[in-house]
Each structure stands twice: as C-alpha cells, then as structure tokens.
N, C-alpha and C positions, 0 to 999 in steps of 0.2 A: 467421524465426529462422535458417534455413539458406540464405538468399539468396546469401551469399558463396560457399558451396560449390557451389550450383547454377550460379552464374555461371562458376565455374572449370570445372565439368563441361561446360557448354555451349561454352566456349572451346576446351577440349580436343577436343570432338567436331566443332565446326564452324569454329573460328577459324583464321585464317592463322597460320603460324609467327611472323610479325612481331607480330601482335596478342597471341598467347599470351606472347611475350617481353615485350611492353610491360606486360601485366597482371601478370606475375611481378615486374617491376621496381617496380611500384607496389602490390604485394599488401597492404602494411600500410595503404594508403589506401582499399582497396576497401570495407570496412564503412561508413566515413563517406560515401563517394560514393554507395553504395546507399541509405543513410538519407536523403541529400540529395535524390536523385532520387525516392525514395518519398514524401517530404514534398510534392513538386510533384504527384505522382500523386493523393494523397489530400487535397489542400488543401480541396476542397469539404466533405468529411466532417469534416475537422478544424474548419473554421469553424462548421459546423452544430452540432457537439458543444460547441464553445467558447461559443457564444451561447445554449445551452439551460441553464436553471437546473438545478442538481444534482438536486433532488427531482423535477422534471418528467422528467428523463432516466431516473430510477429507475422512475417510473410507465410511461414509454414502453417500457422494457425488459421490464416485467412483462406488457405486452400482446403481446410476441413469443411465437411458438410454441416449445415445448420438450417433451421427453419426461419430464421430472421426475426423471431418474436422479441428477443432481447434488444436487438438494434432498434426495432420499431418503438419500444418503450423508452430507450435511451435517447433517441432523437426527439421524441415527444417531450422528454424532460428538459432538453436543451431549449426547445422552442418555448415551453411554458415559462422558462426563466430568462428568456431573451438573450441566450448565450449563442454567439456565432459558432456554428459547428466547424467551419473551416479553421477558425482561430484556435479553438481548444484542441481539435484533432491535430493541427500542425504542431502545437506545443507538445502534445503527448508523443507524436512521431519523432520530433527532434530530440526529446529527452531519451527515448528508447534507442535512437540511433547513435547519439553523441555521448550520452551519459552525463554525469554531474560535472559541470564546469562553469566558469564565471559568467558566460553569456547564455546559459540555459537555466533560468530561474526555476526554483521549486514550484511545482504546480499545486495550488491549493484550492479545494472546493469548500467554500465557507457557507454554511447553512444558517438561515435566520431563525427558523422555528423548530426544525427537525422534520424528518420524513420527506425531505426534498429529493432524495435519491443520490446523495453524495457517495455513500459507500457502495450503493448499487452500481454506479457508473464505473468505479475503479476496481470492483471485486474481480472481474475477469483476468486481471493481471496475475492473480494466484493460479488460475487454471492454465494460463498460457505458459508461465515460467516455472510452475511447480511450487507448492507451498513451502518446500524446504529451501527454495532459492529466493524467497521473498522475506526481507526483514520486516517484522511486524512492529507495532507500536512499542517503544521502549517502556519497560515496567520498572517500578521502584525497586531498588536493590543495589548491591555493590557493583554489578557489571551490566548496566542497562543496554550497552552497545555490544555485548558479546556476540561474536561471529559476524559482525557487520561486514568485515572485509571479504567474506566469502559469498555475499549475496549479489544477485543480479539486479534486483529492484528493491527499493524501500517503500513500503506502503504503511503510513502511519495514520490509523483510523481514529477519529475523535481526539486529535492531538490538541493540547491546550497552549502550547508555546511558552509555558512558564518554566521556572527553574526547579520545580519540585522534583523532577526526575533527572533531567539533564540541564546543567547550568547554561544560561543563555550564551555566554562566550563560546562554549563548546558547540552549541547548536549552530551558531554563525559559521563556525568552521565546517560543519557538516553540510550546510546548505550551499556551499560554493567550493569548487575545486581550487584550493588556495596553494599556490606554488611553494610557499614557505612551509607548508605542512604536508607536502606530497609524499615525503618519506616516512611519515608517521603511520604506524600499523593501522589505525582506524580510518585514515584518510587516503590511503593509497589506491583504494578501489574507486570505481567510477559509477557505482550503482545510482541511477537517477532516483529522486525522492518525490513521492506523491503523498499529499496530505489531505485529510478531511478534518474539518473543525467546526466549532460553533461560533457564530458572530459574537456571542457574549464573552468568548475567550480571546479571540483575535481583535475584535472591535476596539477595546480599550488600548491595545498596543498600537493600533493604527492612529488613534487620537493622540497618543503620546508622541508618535513619530511626526505627525502633522504639526503639533505644537512646537517641537524642536526645530522643525524646518522654518516655521514662522519666526522663531527667536534667533535663528542662525546658530543654534547650538549643536555640538556633536552629541550623538546619541546612539546607543546600541539598538534602539527601536527603529531608527531610520536605516541603520545597516541591515536590520532584519528585513524590513519591507523591500529594500532594494534586491533582496535575494528571493523574493516571492512573486509569483504570478497568480493573483487571487481572482477566482470566479465566484460571484455571489449567487446563491440559490435561495429563493424565497417562496416558491410555489411547490406544494406537495406533489408527489407522484400521483398519477391518476388512478392508481390501484392501492388497496390497503396494505398488502404485503407482497414482497417479491422474493421467492425462494430460488429463482432460476438465474443462472449466470452463464454466459456463453462466450468463451474465448474467441471462437471463430467470428461471431457477430461483432465483437469488439474490434478485432483485428481488421475486418473488412471496413468497418465504419471509420477507423482511424486512417487507414491507408487511402481510401477513396475520398474522404472529405478533406484530407490534408493536401492532396494534390502534389505531394512531394516524392512519390515513388518513381 
C-alpha cells in the first residue's frame, strides 16, 4: 500500500541526484510501475491461487494458524446487529462454492450510519483469494468492468447501485447468471458478488421497488431486489478502528457456522 512512498524515501536516502530527478519527473507513473514489477515478483502465487477452486481455497485458509481475534470481533458485529450467523455464513459459503447464478443472490451488507463493520466483515476475501483475483468497485471511465472475466470474487465496497458508473440494466445482468448472456465476455465467468453500501443509497431503491409491487407494475427496481440478499447493520463496531483482517478466521467462521461443509 505504501510502496510508492517507501521507494521515494529510499531514493532520497540512497539515490544519486540524477536518479532522484528522474523519479520526480515520472512520479505519476511510479504506482503503475511498482504494480507491474510486483506482478512479476508474485506470479507464482498468483497462478497458484488462480488455478485453485474458490471453495478449496476457503478450506485451505481455514487450516492456517490464527489467534481468533478477527473472528471474535466479526461475530460480535453480527450479534450487535441481530444478524443470524448461520444464515449469513451459509449465504457466503454457497456463493463461494457455487458462484454467480440465479438461485444465489448477491450478498449485500447495508449500513445505516457508517462504522458498522460492513467492509471489515468482507475484507478477508482479498487475503484469501489474492488482491489480483478480486474485482474491486467499478470506477467511472470507459471500461469500468475491465478484467472482470478473470476474477474469482467481486467485492464492491461502498457501492451506490445507481447508473453513474454502470447502467442499471447492465448491473442486473451482472447480479445473476443469465443464460441468455452466458456467452458474453463479461458474463461468462461465475465470480460471486459481495457488496457493501449505505442505506441512503439502497434505501430509496427499495422504496421504489415496494411501490411498484403495490401497484402491480413492472420495474427494474423490483428486478434488482430479487437479485439481492440484504443484511442491514445499524450498530457500530465496538472498537474505533480495525486495521486487522484474517483470512483464516473468516474461513473458519464461514465453514463452521454454515454447517454446509
């Protein structure tokens, strides 16, 4: 995360004036260069993770040693928000086992105020499957879904569900394995989707969907909600900040609480 700053510090301490000057001239390119070099450094690990089925990787992570601190806080988060651990862990397990398909809704953690632990709960997916194998939140631009077909998991943090980045019809296709689009480049993969969002963003869409149901009208919003499994969090985590995430804790919690192994 801080590789660019560490490189700059190293150049200031040990680099020649000419090298420091060169680095300054290309400073905007440094993050991309570091990422490119690191991809060569970690290519063996990347290929190993890419070739391992999602559910096997989950069980492998569960066999790794850990101190259990992350799990203790994660399960406290679920209790504070009255979320049934067996229910949410079963949903996560089935998504990782079966991937994206019509009977596996997108798992959404919706926070009411902020600081409830939405991102904290799902963050270990990155350490289990590798950052390079996890599709992050789409960003504005010409190709917001670039490389989606190569990812094992999709983790969209603080997603708004609006059409500013990805049109809603395209989102609907992403959220379900639709046989009509199975041959399309962007939709032939089966990476399960996990989302965190704010109630202020998803709440109005829920209201629109409920209104359409009452009126008996067809609506993209009702189609959207049918594709989502929403868990609402309203209570803040019992600690101010959480810098720690543990893939092993996460895997043990999901497997043991789901009862599906």
